[in-house]
Each structure stands twice: as structure tokens, then as C-alpha cells.
Backbone as JSON Lines, residues from 0, in Angstrom:
{"i":0,"aa":"M","n":[73.12,5.05,-48.62],"ca":[73.48,5.87,-47.48],"c":[74.99,6.11,-47.49]}
{"i":1,"aa":"S","n":[75.37,7.32,-47.21],"ca":[76.8,7.64,-47.2],"c":[77.32,7.65,-45.77]}
{"i":2,"aa":"Y","n":[78.48,7.03,-45.6],"ca":[79.11,6.95,-44.28],"c":[80.32,7.85,-44.15]}
{"i":3,"aa":"V","n":[80.62,8.6,-45.2],"ca":[81.8,9.46,-45.19],"c":[81.41,10.89,-45.52]}
{"i":4,"aa":"V","n":[82.26,11.81,-45.14],"ca":[82.07,13.23,-45.46],"c":[82.96,13.53,-46.67]}
{"i":5,"aa":"A","n":[82.32,13.75,-47.8],"ca":[83.05,13.95,-49.06],"c":[84.04,15.1,-48.96]}
{"i":6,"aa":"S","n":[83.65,16.19,-48.33],"ca":[84.55,17.35,-48.25],"c":[85.79,17.01,-47.41]}
{"i":7,"aa":"A","n":[85.64,16.19,-46.39],"ca":[86.79,15.8,-45.57],"c":[87.75,14.93,-46.38]}
{"i":8,"aa":"I","n":[87.19,14.04,-47.18],"ca":[88.03,13.2,-48.05],"c":[88.77,14.08,-49.05]}
{"i":9,"aa":"K","n":[88.05,14.98,-49.67],"ca":[88.67,15.87,-50.66],"c":[89.77,16.72,-50.03]}
{"i":10,"aa":"D","n":[89.51,17.25,-48.84],"ca":[90.52,18.06,-48.14],"c":[91.77,17.24,-47.84]}
{"i":11,"aa":"Y","n":[91.58,16.02,-47.34],"ca":[92.71,15.17,-47.01],"c":[93.54,14.87,-48.26]}
{"i":12,"aa":"L","n":[92.87,14.46,-49.33],"ca":[93.59,14.12,-50.55],"c":[94.28,15.33,-51.16]}
{"i":13,"aa":"K","n":[93.64,16.5,-51.05],"ca":[94.26,17.73,-51.56],"c":[95.55,18.02,-50.81]}
{"i":14,"aa":"K","n":[95.55,17.82,-49.49],"ca":[96.76,18.04,-48.69],"c":[97.87,17.06,-49.08]}
{"i":15,"aa":"Q","n":[97.48,15.92,-49.64],"ca":[98.46,14.93,-50.09],"c":[98.9,15.19,-51.53]}
{"i":16,"aa":"G","n":[98.4,16.3,-52.11],"ca":[98.76,16.65,-53.47],"c":[97.98,15.88,-54.52]}
{"i":17,"aa":"M","n":[96.83,15.34,-54.13],"ca":[96.03,14.52,-55.03],"c":[94.7,15.2,-55.33]}
{"i":18,"aa":"M","n":[94.11,14.79,-56.45],"ca":[92.77,15.24,-56.8],"c":[91.8,14.09,-56.51]}
{"i":19,"aa":"T","n":[90.52,14.41,-56.41],"ca":[89.51,13.41,-56.07],"c":[88.54,13.23,-57.21]}
{"i":20,"aa":"A","n":[88.38,12.0,-57.67],"ca":[87.37,11.69,-58.69],"c":[86.0,11.88,-58.07]}
{"i":21,"aa":"G","n":[85.04,12.28,-58.86],"ca":[83.7,12.56,-58.36],"c":[83.04,11.39,-57.67]}
{"i":22,"aa":"D","n":[83.34,10.18,-58.11],"ca":[82.71,9.0,-57.53],"c":[83.54,8.35,-56.42]}
{"i":23,"aa":"F","n":[84.67,8.96,-56.06],"ca":[85.53,8.37,-55.02],"c":[84.85,8.33,-53.65]}
{"i":24,"aa":"P","n":[84.21,9.41,-53.17],"ca":[83.57,9.34,-51.85],"c":[82.53,8.22,-51.76]}
{"i":25,"aa":"E","n":[81.8,7.99,-52.82],"ca":[80.8,6.92,-52.83],"c":[81.49,5.55,-52.7]}
{"i":26,"aa":"A","n":[82.6,5.37,-53.39],"ca":[83.36,4.12,-53.3],"c":[83.96,3.95,-51.91]}
{"i":27,"aa":"A","n":[84.44,5.03,-51.32],"ca":[84.99,4.97,-49.96],"c":[83.9,4.58,-48.96]}
{"i":28,"aa":"S","n":[82.71,5.11,-49.15],"ca":[81.6,4.78,-48.28],"c":[81.24,3.3,-48.41]}
{"i":29,"aa":"A","n":[81.23,2.78,-49.62],"ca":[80.92,1.36,-49.84],"c":[81.97,0.48,-49.18]}
{"i":30,"aa":"S","n":[83.23,0.89,-49.28],"ca":[84.32,0.14,-48.66],"c":[84.18,0.14,-47.14]}
{"i":31,"aa":"L","n":[83.84,1.28,-46.57],"ca":[83.64,1.39,-45.13],"c":[82.45,0.53,-44.69]}
{"i":32,"aa":"E","n":[81.38,0.51,-45.48],"ca":[80.21,-0.29,-45.13],"c":[80.57,-1.78,-45.06]}
{"i":33,"aa":"K","n":[81.4,-2.23,-45.98],"ca":[81.85,-3.63,-45.96],"c":[82.68,-3.91,-44.71]}
{"i":34,"aa":"A","n":[83.57,-2.99,-44.37],"ca":[84.4,-3.16,-43.18],"c":[83.54,-3.2,-41.92]}
{"i":35,"aa":"L","n":[82.53,-2.35,-41.86],"ca":[81.64,-2.32,-40.7],"c":[80.85,-3.62,-40.59]}
{"i":36,"aa":"A","n":[80.38,-4.14,-41.72],"ca":[79.63,-5.4,-41.71],"c":[80.5,-6.54,-41.2]}
{"i":37,"aa":"L","n":[81.76,-6.57,-41.62],"ca":[82.68,-7.61,-41.14],"c":[82.94,-7.46,-39.64]}
{"i":38,"aa":"A","n":[83.05,-6.23,-39.17],"ca":[83.27,-5.99,-37.75],"c":[82.07,-6.44,-36.93]}
{"i":39,"aa":"V","n":[80.88,-6.17,-37.41],"ca":[79.67,-6.6,-36.72],"c":[79.61,-8.12,-36.67]}
{"i":40,"aa":"K","n":[79.91,-8.78,-37.78],"ca":[79.9,-10.23,-37.81],"c":[80.9,-10.81,-36.81]}
{"i":41,"aa":"R","n":[82.09,-10.25,-36.76],"ca":[83.11,-10.74,-35.85],"c":[82.66,-10.6,-34.4]}
{"i":42,"aa":"A","n":[82.09,-9.43,-34.08],"ca":[81.61,-9.21,-32.71],"c":[80.5,-10.22,-32.36]}
{"i":43,"aa":"K","n":[79.55,-10.4,-33.27],"ca":[78.45,-11.35,-33.02],"c":[78.98,-12.77,-32.89]}
{"i":44,"aa":"D","n":[79.93,-13.14,-33.76],"ca":[80.51,-14.49,-33.69],"c":[81.21,-14.74,-32.37]}
{"i":45,"aa":"N","n":[81.65,-13.67,-31.72],"ca":[82.32,-13.77,-30.42],"c":[81.36,-13.53,-29.26]}
{"i":46,"aa":"G","n":[80.05,-13.49,-29.56],"ca":[79.04,-13.36,-28.52],"c":[78.95,-11.98,-27.89]}
{"i":47,"aa":"R","n":[79.37,-10.95,-28.64],"ca":[79.32,-9.59,-28.12],"c":[78.31,-8.75,-28.89]}
{"i":48,"aa":"V","n":[77.77,-7.74,-28.22],"ca":[76.93,-6.76,-28.9],"c":[77.66,-5.42,-29.04]}
{"i":49,"aa":"T","n":[78.9,-5.38,-28.6],"ca":[79.72,-4.18,-28.71],"c":[80.8,-4.43,-29.75]}
{"i":50,"aa":"V","n":[80.84,-3.57,-30.76],"ca":[81.89,-3.66,-31.78],"c":[83.1,-2.89,-31.27]}
{"i":51,"aa":"R","n":[84.24,-3.54,-31.3],"ca":[85.46,-2.96,-30.75],"c":[86.48,-2.72,-31.86]}
{"i":52,"aa":"P","n":[87.46,-1.85,-31.62],"ca":[88.43,-1.53,-32.66],"c":[89.1,-2.75,-33.28]}
{"i":53,"aa":"Y","n":[89.37,-3.76,-32.48],"ca":[90.06,-4.92,-33.04],"c":[89.15,-5.78,-33.91]}
{"i":54,"aa":"D","n":[87.86,-5.49,-33.95],"ca":[86.96,-6.18,-34.87],"c":[87.2,-5.76,-36.32]}
{"i":55,"aa":"L","n":[87.84,-4.61,-36.48],"ca":[88.18,-4.16,-37.83],"c":[89.36,-4.95,-38.35]}
């Protein structure tokens, strides 16, 4: 499952003067999934069902 919009990533990187490798959006999505899992764990460990910005 993808959690990112590939075209938005490509647009952002293009504005920074960079090119995007074809597999970069997939890697970005995997990185985001790990961050979300850690945020969920932190919220649960603190007895909450709401994930908050500081859980990242």
C-alpha cells in the first residue's frame, strides 16, 4: 500500500532542482509506514487511542 503521492514528491524534488529515481516514492512510503507504526506504538504505550503530532 502506498502512503504517498508520487507526483507530489516528484514536483517537490523538481522544484529543488533534483530528479526522482523511479523507486523513490515506494521507499518514501515505506519510511512513512515505519514512522506511523512508531507513532501508534508511542500513543498506545501512553494509554491513548489518538495519535498526536508529538508521537512522531
